[in-house]
C-alpha positions in Angstrom: -76.6 28.8 -56.8 -77.1 31.8 -54.7 -80.6 33.0 -55.7 -82.2 30.4 -54.4 -81.3 31.6 -51.1 -80.8 35.0 -51.8 -83.1 36.4 -54.8 -84.0 39.9 -54.8 -87.6 39.3 -56.1 -89.5 36.2 -56.3 -92.6 34.9 -58.6 -95.2 32.7 -57.4 -96.6 30.8 -60.1 -100.3 28.4 -59.5 -101.5 31.7 -57.2 -105.4 31.8 -57.3 -108.2 33.3 -55.2 -109.8 30.0 -54.1 -109.3 29.5 -50.5 -107.8 26.4 -50.5 -105.4 26.8 -53.3 -102.0 26.1 -52.2 -99.6 28.6 -54.1 -101.4 31.1 -51.5 -99.6 28.9 -49.0 -96.4 30.1 -50.2 -96.9 33.4 -50.2 -98.2 33.7 -46.8 -95.0 31.8 -45.9 -92.9 34.2 -47.2 -94.5 37.4 -45.8 -95.1 35.1 -42.3 -90.9 34.8 -42.5 -90.5 38.4 -43.1 -89.1 38.4 -46.4 -87.4 41.4 -47.4 -87.7 41.4 -51.5 -90.2 41.5 -53.4 -92.9 38.9 -54.2 -95.4 38.3 -57.0 -98.2 36.2 -57.6 -99.0 34.7 -60.7 -102.1 32.8 -61.6 -104.6 32.6 -64.8 -107.2 33.6 -62.8 -105.6 36.6 -61.6 -106.9 38.5 -59.0 -105.4 39.9 -55.7 -104.4 38.0 -52.9 -102.7 39.5 -49.4 -102.7 43.2 -51.6 -100.8 41.5 -54.2 -102.2 41.5 -57.8 -102.1 38.3 -59.5 -100.6 38.7 -62.6 -101.9 35.8 -65.4 -98.9 35.0 -66.9 -94.8 35.5 -65.5 -94.3 36.6 -68.9 -96.6 40.3 -67.7 -94.1 41.3 -65.1 -92.3 44.0 -66.1 -89.4 44.1 -63.8 -86.6 41.5 -63.2 -87.8 38.3 -61.8 -84.8 36.5 -60.3 -86.4 33.4 -58.9 -89.9 31.9 -59.9 -91.6 28.9 -58.0 -94.0 26.7 -59.8 -96.9 24.5 -58.0 -99.4 24.3 -60.5 -100.5 20.9 -62.1 -97.6 18.6 -63.9 -98.8 18.4 -67.4 -98.6 22.4 -67.5 -95.1 22.3 -65.8 -92.9 22.0 -68.9 -94.8 25.1 -71.0 -94.4 27.2 -67.6 -91.0 26.7 -67.2 -90.4 28.3 -71.2 -92.5 30.6 -69.8 -89.8 31.3 -67.2 -87.2 31.2 -69.7 -88.5 33.7 -72.3 -89.1 36.0 -69.2 -85.2 35.9 -68.7 -86.1 33.8 -65.2 -83.0 31.9 -64.6 -83.2 29.6 -61.4 -86.7 28.0 -60.3 -88.3 26.1 -57.8 -90.7 23.4 -59.1 -93.2 22.1 -56.3 -95.5 20.3 -58.4 -95.7 16.0 -57.8 -96.3 13.7 -61.0 -93.3 13.3 -62.2 -91.0 10.0 -62.3 -92.4 9.3 -58.8 -96.0 8.1 -61.3 -94.2 5.9 -63.7 -94.2 6.0 -67.6 -96.6 8.9 -67.4 -94.3 10.6 -65.2 -91.3 9.8 -67.2 -92.4 11.6 -70.8 -93.2 14.5 -68.3 -90.2 14.2 -66.7 -88.3 14.4 -69.7 -90.5 17.3 -71.3 -89.3 19.7 -68.5 -85.7 18.5 -68.8 -85.8 19.5 -72.1 -87.7 23.2 -71.5 -84.8 23.7 -68.9 -82.0 22.7 -71.2 -83.5 25.2 -73.8 -83.6 28.3 -71.9 -80.6 27.1 -69.5 -82.5 27.2 -66.3 -81.4 25.5 -63.2 -84.5 24.5 -60.6 -84.8 22.7 -57.7 -87.0 19.3 -57.4 -90.0 18.6 -58.6 -91.6 17.1 -56.4 -90.7 18.9 -53.3 -91.6 21.5 -50.7 -88.8 24.7 -51.5 -85.9 26.3 -49.9 -85.7 28.5 -46.9 -83.0 31.3 -45.9 -83.8 31.9 -42.1 -81.7 35.2 -42.6 -83.6 36.7 -45.2 -86.8 34.8 -44.9 -87.2 33.8 -48.4 -89.2 30.8 -47.4 -90.8 29.5 -51.0 -92.5 26.3 -49.3 -96.3 25.3 -49.7 -96.5 23.8 -45.9 -96.7 26.3 -43.6 -92.8 26.4 -42.4 -92.2 27.1 -38.0 -90.5 30.4 -37.2 -86.6 29.1 -37.1 -84.0 30.5 -35.1 -81.4 31.6 -37.2 -77.9 29.5 -36.5 -75.2 27.9 -38.8 -76.9 24.4 -39.5 -77.8 24.0 -42.9 -80.5 21.2 -44.6 -81.1 19.3 -47.7 -83.6 16.9 -47.3 -84.8 14.5 -50.2 -88.2 14.2 -48.4 -90.2 17.1 -47.5 -92.2 15.6 -44.8 -89.1 14.4 -43.0 -87.6 18.3 -43.6 -90.3 19.7 -42.0 -90.3 17.5 -39.1 -86.0 18.6 -39.1 -87.4 22.3 -38.8 -89.3 21.8 -35.9 -87.1 19.6 -33.7 -84.4 21.6 -34.1 -86.3 24.6 -33.6 -88.0 22.6 -30.6 -84.1 22.2 -29.4 -83.1 25.5 -30.3 -80.9 24.5 -33.2 -80.1 27.1 -35.3 -81.0 27.2 -38.9 -79.2 28.8 -42.1 -80.9 27.3 -45.2 -83.1 24.6 -45.9 -83.6 23.0 -49.3 -86.2 20.0 -50.2 -84.3 19.0 -53.6 -87.7 16.5 -54.4 -87.1 14.4 -57.2 -83.1 15.6 -58.1 -83.5 15.9 -61.3 -81.4 19.5 -62.2 -79.8 19.7 -58.6 -79.4 17.3 -56.4 -77.3 16.6 -53.2 -73.7 17.5 -54.8 -74.4 20.5 -55.8 -75.9 21.5 -52.5 -73.0 20.3 -50.8 -70.8 22.0 -53.4 -72.3 25.6 -52.5 -72.7 25.2 -48.5 -69.3 23.9 -48.2 -68.3 27.4 -49.2 -71.4 29.5 -48.0 -70.2 31.7 -44.7 -73.4 31.4 -43.3 -73.6 27.8 -43.4 -70.9 26.3 -39.9 -72.5 22.7 -40.0 -74.8 20.3 -42.9 -77.6 17.5 -42.7 -78.4 16.0 -45.3 -81.5 13.2 -45.5 -81.3 11.2 -48.5 -82.9 7.9 -49.6 -81.0 7.7 -52.6 -77.5 9.2 -53.9 -77.6 11.4 -57.6 -73.7 10.5 -57.6 -72.2 9.0 -54.9 -68.9 8.9 -55.3 -68.6 12.7 -56.5 -70.6 13.6 -52.9 -68.2 11.5 -50.9 -65.2 13.3 -53.0 -66.7 16.8 -52.3 -67.4 15.9 -48.4 -63.6 15.0 -48.0 -62.7 18.6 -49.1 -64.9 20.1 -46.5 -64.0 21.6 -43.1 -67.5 21.8 -42.1 -69.1 18.5 -40.6 -71.4 16.9 -42.9 -73.8 14.6 -41.6 -76.1 12.2 -43.3 -79.3 10.7 -42.4 -79.1 7.6 -44.9 -83.0 5.6 -45.3 -84.1 3.4 -48.2 -81.7 0.6 -47.1 -81.7 -3.0 -48.9 -79.8 -6.1 -50.8 -77.6 -5.4 -53.5 -78.7 -8.4 -55.3 -81.6 -11.0 -54.0 -79.8 -13.4 -56.7 -76.7 -15.6 -56.3 -74.1 -13.6 -56.5 -71.2 -14.6 -59.9 -68.6 -13.6 -57.2 -68.1 -13.8 -53.0 -67.5 -10.1 -53.0 -71.0 -8.8 -54.6 -73.0 -11.5 -52.3 -71.0 -10.5 -49.2 -71.7 -7.0 -50.5 -75.0 -4.2 -50.0 -75.8 -0.8 -50.8 -76.5 -0.1 -47.1 -72.9 -1.0 -46.2 -71.0 0.1 -48.8 -73.3 3.6 -48.2 -71.6 3.5 -44.8 -67.8 2.9 -45.2 -68.0 5.2 -47.9 -69.2 7.5 -45.8 -67.1 7.1 -43.1 -63.7 7.0 -45.5 -64.5 10.5 -46.4 -65.5 12.0 -42.6 -69.0 12.2 -43.1 -71.3 11.3 -40.0 -73.5 8.6 -40.6 -76.9 8.3 -38.4 -79.6 6.4 -38.8 -82.7 8.6 -37.1 -83.1 12.3 -36.6 -82.3 12.4 -33.2 -79.3 11.1 -34.2 -78.5 13.9 -37.0 -79.7 16.4 -34.2 -77.1 15.7 -31.6 -74.5 15.4 -34.2 -75.0 18.5 -35.3 -75.6 19.8 -32.1 -71.8 18.2 -30.8 -70.7 19.5 -34.3 -71.1 23.2 -32.9 -68.4 22.9 -30.5 -64.5 22.0 -30.8 -64.3 18.3 -31.8 -63.1 15.9 -29.3 -59.4 15.4 -30.3 -59.0 12.5 -27.9 -60.6 9.7 -26.5 -59.9 10.9 -22.3 -63.1 11.9 -20.6 -63.7 13.6 -17.6 -67.7 13.2 -15.8 -68.8 15.7 -13.3 -72.2 15.0 -12.1 -74.6 16.3 -9.5 -76.1 12.7 -9.3 -74.3 9.5 -8.6 -76.6 7.2 -10.6 -76.3 9.6 -13.8 -72.1 9.5 -13.4 -72.5 5.7 -13.4 -74.7 5.9 -16.7 -72.2 7.6 -18.0 -69.5 5.9 -17.0 -70.7 2.6 -18.7 -71.3 4.2 -21.7 -67.6 5.6 -21.7 -66.7 2.3 -20.8 -68.5 0.7 -23.8 -67.4 3.3 -26.2 -63.5 3.2 -25.2 -63.2 6.3 -23.6 -60.9 6.0 -20.5 -61.2 8.5 -17.4 -57.8 9.6 -16.2 -57.4 10.8 -12.6 -58.3 15.0 -12.3 -55.3 16.7 -11.0 -55.0 16.8 -7.3 -55.9 20.3 -6.7 -59.5 20.3 -8.3 -60.3 17.0 -5.7 -59.2 19.7 -3.1 -61.5 22.3 -4.1 -64.5 20.0 -4.3 -63.1 18.8 -0.7 -63.3 22.2 1.0 -67.0 22.7 -0.2 -69.2 19.5 0.0 -70.8 19.1 3.2 -71.3 15.7 4.6 -68.0 14.4 2.7 -69.5 11.1 2.3 -68.6 11.4 -1.5 -65.6 9.8 -2.7 -63.6 12.6 -4.8 -62.6 11.1 -7.6 -63.0 11.0 -12.1 -66.3 10.8 -12.1 -66.7 13.6 -9.8 -70.0 13.3 -8.1 -70.9 16.5 -6.9 -74.4 15.6 -5.0 -73.4 16.6 -2.2 -72.2 20.7 -3.7 -74.8 23.2 -3.9 -72.8 26.3 -5.3 -72.7 27.2 -8.9 -69.9 29.3 -8.7 -67.6 26.7 -7.5 -69.3 24.8 -10.5 -67.6 27.2 -12.6 -64.1 26.9 -11.0 -64.2 23.2 -10.9 -65.2 23.0 -14.6 -62.6 25.3 -15.4 -59.9 23.6 -14.0 -61.1 20.3 -15.2 -61.7 21.4 -19.5 -57.9 23.5 -18.8 -56.1 19.8 -17.3 -53.9 18.3 -20.1 -55.4 14.8 -19.9 -58.2 15.6 -20.4 -60.1 15.4 -23.8 -63.7 16.0 -23.5 -66.4 16.4 -20.4 -69.5 15.3 -19.9 -71.6 18.0 -17.5 -74.6 16.2 -15.8 -76.4 19.0 -14.0 -79.5 17.4 -12.0 -81.4 20.5 -10.3 -85.7 20.3 -9.4 -85.8 23.5 -8.0 -86.8 27.1 -9.0 -84.3 28.7 -6.7 -81.9 28.7 -9.1 -83.0 31.3 -11.5 -80.5 33.1 -13.1 -77.5 31.1 -11.8 -78.2 28.3 -13.8 -78.0 30.5 -16.6 -74.7 32.4 -15.9 -73.8 28.6 -15.1 -74.3 27.9 -18.9 -72.7 30.8 -20.3 -69.7 29.6 -18.3 -69.4 26.7 -20.0 -69.8 28.2 -23.2 -67.2 30.4 -22.4 -64.5 27.9 -21.0 -65.4 25.5 -23.8 -64.3 28.3 -26.6 -61.0 29.5 -24.4 -59.7 25.7 -23.9 -61.2 24.2 -27.2 -62.6 21.4 -25.7 -65.8 20.2 -25.8 -68.5 19.6 -23.0 -71.4 17.8 -23.1 -73.9 19.9 -21.0 -77.1 17.4 -19.9 -79.7 19.5 -18.2 -82.6 17.1 -15.8 -85.0 19.5 -14.4 -88.9 19.8 -14.6 -90.4 20.0 -18.3 -91.0 23.8 -18.7 -87.2 24.6 -17.3 -85.7 22.5 -19.7 -87.7 24.3 -22.2 -87.1 27.7 -20.8 -83.4 27.0 -20.7 -83.4 25.9 -24.4 -84.9 28.9 -25.2 -82.4 31.2 -23.3 -79.1 29.4 -24.2 -77.1 28.7 -27.6 -74.8 26.1 -25.8 -76.6 22.5 -26.8 -78.3 21.0 -24.0 -78.6 17.0 -24.2 -81.2 15.1 -22.3 -79.4 12.0 -20.7 -76.0 10.7 -19.7 -75.9 7.9 -22.8 -76.9 11.0 -24.9 -74.0 13.1 -24.2 -71.4 10.4 -24.4 -72.3 9.0 -27.8 -72.5 12.9 -29.5 -68.8 12.7 -27.9 -68.5 9.6 -29.6 -69.6 11.2 -32.8 -67.5 14.4 -32.4 -64.3 11.7 -31.8 -65.0 9.8 -35.0 -65.2 12.8 -37.4 -62.1 14.6 -35.7 -60.1 11.3 -36.7 -62.3 10.9 -39.7 -60.4 14.9 -41.0 -56.5 12.7 -40.0 -56.7 10.6 -42.7 -56.8 13.6 -45.5 -53.4 14.5 -45.5 -52.8 10.6 -46.4 -51.9 10.2 -50.1 -52.3 7.4 -52.1 -48.7 6.0 -53.5 -47.7 6.0 -56.6 -46.8 2.4 -57.7 -44.9 1.0 -60.9 -47.4 -1.6 -62.4 -47.9 -2.9 -66.1 -51.6 -0.5 -66.4 -51.2 -1.5 -70.6 -50.0 -4.9 -70.3 -53.1 -5.6 -68.0 -55.7 -3.8 -70.3 -54.7 -6.6 -72.8 -55.4 -9.3 -70.2 -58.4 -7.9 -69.5 -59.6 -7.3 -72.9 -59.8 -11.2 -73.6 -61.7 -12.0 -71.0 -64.7 -9.9 -72.4 -67.7 -12.0 -72.9 -66.5 -15.0 -70.4 -68.3 -16.0 -66.9 -64.5 -14.9 -65.6 -61.4 -14.5 -66.1 -59.5 -17.8 -65.6 -56.4 -18.8 -64.9 -55.4 -15.5 -66.9 -56.4 -13.7 -63.4 -53.1 -14.7 -62.1 -51.7 -13.0 -64.7 -53.1 -9.7 -64.2 -52.2 -10.0 -60.6 -48.3 -10.0 -61.6 -48.8 -6.9 -63.6 -49.3 -5.2 -60.3 -47.0 -6.5 -58.4 -49.3 -9.1 -56.1 -47.9 -11.5 -55.1 -49.5 -15.0 -56.7 -48.5 -18.8 -56.0 -46.4 -20.6 -58.7 -49.6 -21.3 -60.8 -48.7 -24.0 -64.3 -51.7 -24.9 -67.2 -51.8 -28.4 -68.2 -54.5 -29.4 -70.9 -53.7 -33.1 -70.9 -53.3 -35.6 -67.0 -49.6 -36.4 -68.8 -48.7 -32.6 -69.0 -50.1 -32.2 -65.3 -47.5 -34.8 -64.0 -44.7 -33.3 -65.7 -45.6 -29.5 -63.9 -46.1 -31.3 -60.6 -42.7 -32.8 -60.8 -41.4 -29.1 -62.2 -42.8 -27.7 -59.4 -42.1 -30.2 -56.4 -44.4 -32.2 -54.6 -47.2 -32.1 -52.5 -49.2 -30.1 -55.0 -52.7 -29.0 -55.8 -55.0 -29.3 -58.8 -57.7 -27.2 -59.9 -59.9 -27.2 -62.9 -59.9 -25.2 -65.2 -63.1 -24.6 -67.2 -65.4 -21.4 -68.0 -68.5 -23.2 -66.2 -66.4 -23.5 -62.8 -67.0 -19.8 -61.9 -66.7 -21.3 -57.9 -64.3 -25.0 -58.3 -65.1 -26.3 -54.7 -69.1 -25.9 -56.2 -67.7 -28.9 -59.2 -65.7 -31.0 -57.3 -62.9 -28.8 -59.0 -59.9 -28.8 -56.6 -57.5 -31.8 -55.5 -54.9 -31.4 -52.9 -52.2 -32.8 -51.5 -50.8 -34.8 -54.5 -47.5 -36.5 -53.7 -47.1 -38.9 -56.9 -47.3 -38.0 -60.8 -50.0 -41.2 -60.4 -52.1 -39.0 -58.2 -51.7 -36.0 -60.4 -53.1 -37.9 -63.2 -56.2 -39.6 -61.7 -56.7 -36.8 -59.8 -57.1 -35.0 -63.6 -59.2 -36.9 -64.4 -61.1 -36.8 -61.5 -61.6 -33.2 -62.1 -63.2 -33.8 -65.5 -65.6 -36.4 -64.0 -66.4 -33.5 -61.3 -67.5 -31.0 -63.9 -69.5 -33.4 -66.0 -71.5 -34.4 -62.8 -72.3 -30.8 -61.9 -72.0 -28.7 -65.4 -74.1 -30.1 -68.1 -72.3 -29.4 -71.5 -69.3 -28.0 -69.0 -66.4 -27.5 -71.4 -63.4 -28.7 -69.4 -59.7 -27.1 -70.5 -57.7 -28.9 -68.3 -56.2 -28.1 -64.8 -54.2 -25.4 -62.9 -50.7 -26.7 -61.4 -49.6 -25.0 -57.8 -47.4 -26.0 -55.0 -48.7 -26.8 -52.1 -48.4 -23.2 -50.1 -47.1 -23.7 -46.3 -49.7 -22.9 -43.8 -50.1 -19.3 -42.9 -53.8 -17.4 -41.6 -56.3 -17.1 -45.0 -57.8 -13.8 -45.7 -59.9 -12.8 -48.5 -59.2 -9.5 -50.8 -62.1 -8.7 -53.2 -63.5 -5.7 -55.4 -66.2 -4.5 -57.3 -68.1 -1.6 -58.8 -70.9 -0.8 -56.5 -73.7 1.0 -58.5 -73.5 3.9 -56.3 -70.0 4.4 -55.3 -68.2 3.0 -58.3 -64.6 1.1 -57.6 -65.1 -0.8 -54.1 -61.7 -3.1 -52.3 -63.0 -5.6 -49.8 -61.5 -7.6 -47.0 -62.4 -10.4 -44.7 -61.3 -13.5 -43.6 -60.7 -16.4 -46.2 -61.3 -19.5 -47.0 -64.5 -21.2 -47.7 -66.7 -19.8 -45.0 -65.6 -16.3 -45.6 -68.8 -15.1 -45.4 -69.7 -17.0 -41.8 -67.6 -14.8 -40.3 -69.2 -11.4 -40.1 -69.7 -8.7 -42.8 -66.5 -7.8 -44.6 -64.2 -4.5 -44.3 -65.5 -2.2 -47.0 -63.5 0.9 -48.9 -63.7 3.3 -52.1 -60.7 2.6 -53.7 -57.6 3.0 -54.4 -57.1 3.8 -51.0 -53.6 4.8 -48.7 -51.1 2.1 -46.8 -53.0 3.4 -43.6 -56.2 3.1 -45.0 -55.0 -0.7 -45.3 -53.7 -0.9 -41.9 -56.9 0.6 -40.3 -59.1 -2.0 -42.9 -56.9 -5.0 -41.0 -57.6 -3.3 -37.5 -61.4 -3.9 -37.9 -61.1 -7.4 -38.5 -63.5 -9.3 -36.4 -60.6 -11.1 -34.2 -58.2 -8.6 -35.4 -55.5 -10.0 -32.3 -55.1 -12.8 -34.4 -52.5 -11.2 -36.5 -50.9 -9.9 -33.4 -49.8 -13.5 -32.6 -51.6 -16.2 -30.3 -50.7 -19.5 -28.9 -49.2 -21.2 -31.5 -49.6 -18.4 -34.2 -46.9 -16.1 -34.2 -47.8 -12.0 -35.1 -48.4 -11.8 -38.8 -46.9 -10.0 -41.8 -49.1 -6.5 -41.6 -47.3 -4.6 -43.9 -47.4 -7.2 -46.6 -50.7 -7.8 -46.7 -51.8 -3.9 -46.5 -49.6 -3.5 -49.4 -51.2 -6.3 -51.3 -54.7 -4.5 -50.4 -53.1 -0.8 -51.9 -52.3 -2.8 -54.7 -55.8 -4.4 -55.1 -57.3 -1.6 -54.8 -55.1 0.5 -57.5 -56.2 -2.4 -59.9 -59.8 -2.0 -59.3 -60.0 1.3 -59.8 -57.7 1.7 -62.3 -58.5 -1.4 -64.9 -62.8 0.2 -65.8 -63.0 -3.6 -67.8 -62.4 -5.6 -64.3 -66.2 -6.0 -62.8 -65.4 -7.9 -59.9 -62.3 -10.1 -58.8 -62.0 -12.0 -55.7 -58.9 -13.0 -54.0 -59.4 -16.1 -52.0 -57.6 -16.7 -50.5 -55.1 -14.9 -49.9 -52.5 -16.6 -47.4 -50.5 -14.5 -44.9 -47.3 -15.6 -43.6 -45.6 -14.5 -40.2 -43.7 -11.0 -40.0 -41.3 -10.8 -43.2 -42.9 -13.6 -44.8 -45.1 -11.9 -47.3 -48.3 -12.9 -48.3 -49.6 -15.3 -51.3 -52.9 -15.6 -53.4 -53.8 -19.2 -53.8 -56.6 -18.6 -56.0 -58.3 -15.5 -57.7 -61.5 -15.0 -59.2 -61.8 -12.3 -61.8 -65.3 -11.4 -64.1 -64.7 -8.5 -67.0 -67.6 -6.6 -68.0 -69.4 -7.6 -71.1 
């Protein structure tokens, strides 16, 4: 991978003397960015360009070439790649379009390109991208004219060349330094996972920004991201529903690509954003020490801006502790009219001494009850020239000293803001809201990093018997009553369950279990039992059980033509409790997923589910519980006692292991899961499983 950014020689293939030729722009970019290596221009027409002799074939170049860039018509690319292979070139950037994005014709070319690369052991970026860029050495092989970027610690990986250029322009306008840039295009050979692995270990990269419309290897991306100490920011677009059809299970019906992506990235410690601006602000705040706690200090030259910052802090759960009296006494000695109440937030609108600002900020940041500061510097006078620079330098110094962040908001004349951004390497935000939101991102990331020390518990389960049971369900619409057998093998508590093929047998089971009981239809066609009138509750006599058995059979016949009624499940009526839903599925991109929500027949109406990649730790399961809407119900409210959170967390962990370990299991719904008071446990009342065909 290093060659794509540190090649000592580059062959640009597709250069011609024609003024409109795009290959010429690649050579121009290399020269404009002061590339310090050797440039070879290649094109079938020959000639010269900018003092470079144009070779008719890369095989004519007599010296070794480390990197080739191809920008020729798509049909010529596979043979051009072979030509590079014969010349000993193992790394290529392919910027030509016209491959898989064009349908069947492009698919054939894609296969031919892939075959050519495999034949010679070549790795390549693209096709259909705008190349790579190393700001440090000027190795810029894109065909658009790239901005002259400030060198810094942010590396960018983008699936869209246009969005990538916008990132470069926006980063430059904010004076955010860039290390490396890669436009991956169709990601046929090198994808975001390859680049994440490289940039994670790259000494010049301090943080990463990914713009992605799709994942090539989503689960592997998250696995690697969770091992990175460097901040990773993902701007994920192209969100859509996972399925537009009626799903066979609640789990699939309640999920979408974007929900799973959001949960998986957050679980891996990745910062997810939906906008370019959000990614830019995240990159800026991640250049500072992390916000390790929630306690905020606000210092402002404007009372109104302090109020706005305070409101945003309240919305994000940032408390404002009292400042130590000594710093308030310091401010009091320097204010003029003395009409402003000195507190947190600290309004310095009546104080105009830059040196005093420095002293106040240093004192506040040193206070143990403060985890981060929003500093709102508002001025509209050119009399501060030179002094503001020294203030920003001071802020930079105390941040490094105390290892706490200060989100600096600078509001002045537009030309002054531009001037200060060009001067400063310290990040500058535009508004109080942006600053607080950025610190919120920093806080979330720091909390996410703490999860990485948690391990998945080792639980003794019967994996072999479970696999055998699941194998018997292959090809069936659902596993039926055998789903309870699967749960028992994984130590998941289930209500006592018996099966009856006749009404008399059902009545006998009911007597043995003890009244009252519930009957449920057992049929391959009864995926959702309530849809076929397949549940009878509160049966207190044998005669009632027999009648209910007949009613279940009739109900299936009414709703499903030629439905196969196999019999009925008999269960005791479980004690009352709160009902939850635990599900599992295999996401198209991210693999095994565990889901938690409120249970019963109205699960979907109570908000989106809580999602994690499976398997998970018990602490992660408790975090899922904490994210439930109306979470307070579990702590005991009015007539409800405090619930057994440890029991439901253990159940979620075991269910996550089940979906992660048993590859034959496609989907499962445990709904409802009845949760009881603390110490009383949890119980699965109904289960539905779908086995892979």
